[in-house]
N, C-alpha and C positions, 0 to 999 in steps of 0.2 A: 577265504581270508577278505575282509573290508580292506578299501585302498583305503592310505594315508588321509587323502583328504575327508573321507567319510568318517575315518575316527577322530580328529581334530576335530568336524561337525560336533559329533556327542559331547567332545571336551567342551565346546562353546557353549553347549544346551547345558551343560551340568552348571557352569561358572555364570552364565545368565539369570541361573535361579538364584544363585545366591548374590548378584549385583549389587544390592543396597547393603549388602553388612561388607561386602570388599570396599565398596565406596565411602562405607561408615571409617571404613578404619585408616585410607587412603586420608582423608580434608581432617582428621582427630591428627593423624602424625603430621599431614603439615600444619594445622593451627597452632600445636604444640612447638612442634619443631624452628618452625619460622618466629616465633615468642618467645621463646626460652632458649635454643639451640643454636641457632645459625652466626649470631653476632661472634658467642663465643669461640664458636669455632673455625669462621673466617682468623678470630686474631691471634689460636691458636697453631694456623697452618702456618702462617703470615712469620711467625717468632721461632715456629722450629723449621720449615723447611727454607723457606725465603732467602739464599745464598748472599753471604756479605755482599754490600757495593750494587745486589740489584734492586731495583724499585718496582715497585707494581701501580700500577696506573690505572684508571677506568676510561674509554673510548667514548665513548655513548651518557649521555643523559642517565638513562636507564638502564645502564649495564650491572650497578649495584645490583638496585633492586630485585631485578630478573635473576641474577644470581642467587640470590635468597631465596628466590620463589623455586627455582631448579630445585636447590638443595631440598627445600621443603617436601617440594612433590617427591624428590628420590627418596628419600625418607620416610613417606609415606605409603609410596611402593614397595618399598623392600619390606616396612612393617608386616604388608598386605600380602604379601609371597609366601608365605608358611598355611596363609587358608587358600591359597590358591593351590597350591602344592596337594593341600590334603584332598581337595574336592575334587579335583586333577587324577590323583592317586585313587580315589574312591570309585570313579569314575572307570580309568583301567582295568580296577579289580573285576568290576562286576561285567567290564564287556571279554577280559581275557579269562574269569576264571582264576585268579591268581591266588596262593593260597599265602596266608601270613601265620604261620604257627608259632611267631614270635611269642614269650610272656611278655606281658607288661612291662615288668623289670626291665628286661632285653632293649626293649619297644624305649622306654629313658635314658638308658646308656647310651643307644643310638643319640637319640636329639642332643643329648649330651655333649656327646662325641660332636656332632657336628657341630655345635656353637662354641665347643671351645675350640675346632679346628678354625672358624673361622674370625674367631678372634686373634688367634695366632697367624693369620695367616694377614690379617689386617696390621697387625704390628710387625710382621716380619716387613712389611710394605714400608708402612711408616717410620717405622726406626732405621731399619736397616736398606732397605734398597731405594727408599725414594732421596733419601741424605745423600747417599755416592752418587745416583743419576744425576742429580740437579746441582749437582760441585761439579760434574764431569760436564756437563752442558753448558755451565755459566764459565769455568775455567778454557772449554775452546773459542765459546764467543771473545771472552777476552782475551783470548793468544792472540785471535783474528781483530782484534783495536774495535770489536765492539761491545758498546754498554747494553748494558742486561738490564733491558725498560720491558716489565711483561703486562700484558692484559690481564686484571686481576680474575676476570672470566677464566678464559685460556688457564693462567697459571693454576686457577681451585680445580677447576674437571680432569686439566691433566693426572693433578694428584688423586681426586677421586675417583675415577676411571682404575687406574692403575692400582690402588690399593684396592677397591673393589673387587677387579680380575684376582687379584693374587688371595683376599677374602676366598673368593667363589672355591679357585682353585685348590684351597686346603681343604676344602668336598671332598674331594677325587676318593679317598678310602671311604666314607660311611654311603658314598653314591655306588661303588663298585659293590660293598659290603650289600647293601639295598638289592641291588640289580641280582645278584647270582641268587641270596637268598628268594627273593619273589620268581626266581625262576624266569627272568628276561636276557638271562645272558648264565653261558658257561665261564668257569673259569679257565676252561683248555682254549674258551676260545679268547676270553681277555690273554692268555699265554701267546696264542699263536699270533697276533696281530700285534704282540707289543712292539714292533719295531716299526710299524706306521705309526703307532700311537705316539711315539717317541719324535719321528722326523714331523708332522702335525704341532706338537708340544713347542720345539723347534721353531716352525712357523710362526706360530701365533706368537712365541716370545719377542719375535722377528718386527711381529707385525707392531706389537704395544712397546718398544721398547725406543729409545735410540738407536742408530744403525752403530754399535760397538758390541766387540765381543764379549766385554765382562759383563753389560747390563741383559745381556739374551741369557747368558749362564744364571746369573741371580735367577732369572723367572723360570729358565724349564728347566733346575736339577731341583726346585722343590715338586714341580709340579712332576718330575719321574720318579723322586721319589716316594711321594704320595701313592704314586698309579701302583709300585710293586708294596709299599706296604696294603695296600688295599686287595692288591691277588693273593698276599699270602694270610692277611686277615679272613677275605671271602674261602678263601679254601679250606680254615681252618672247620667255620664253620658250617663251610658245605657236606663236611666230613661228616661231623656232627648230627645235622639236620638226614635224617633218612625218607627227606618226601622227595616222590617218585616224580618224577618231570611229568607236566601236562601233555596231551596228543592233541597237537595240532589238527 
């Protein structure tokens, strides 16, 4: 069996063959988002999430323009990610002989679920978690007698990173269903190691949230919930699909 570095090399070769397409998507995403989306997005985040009494400032002459460029680049990368995932999967499918007997309608359902869950995760983060977390942090600062003056770059990226983390986290059911269906992992393995997965989820929640229990639970509970949903759905699908496990 090839080492991880060798498999990673095959993936890089596959991506390099499509590098112009990937770069094209990234550049188009950057141009469109920078010219049309970034300014309204920044204004909306300020109106929706900046706590009352807090102030946004910039501490460098180029801070705002660099922030806009970073957001535009991130938008382009997000748009190109599905293409990269497609070619990575095609490479792994050939290397490992992954069989995918899904009908086209099932694939459409899976993709629709992935998009819907990602949007749900973003909405959960933006409209529920972030307002609570930011108000809590502002309250703690005010109680200590400290004025809340945020760097616009630090504030916006804090919001964006947490929003993307929750959006990606909500993809867990789709990832688990796909992995089980492709015979990359078995349902019994997911069940056997769930306690360790839970610990990892709480650890991630502790890393990416303020050091309080409420914020950590707001992040960790959806992860655990969708992990269990993924196991249930994957179990149902694995019972219906009688594809034999490939021989290693």
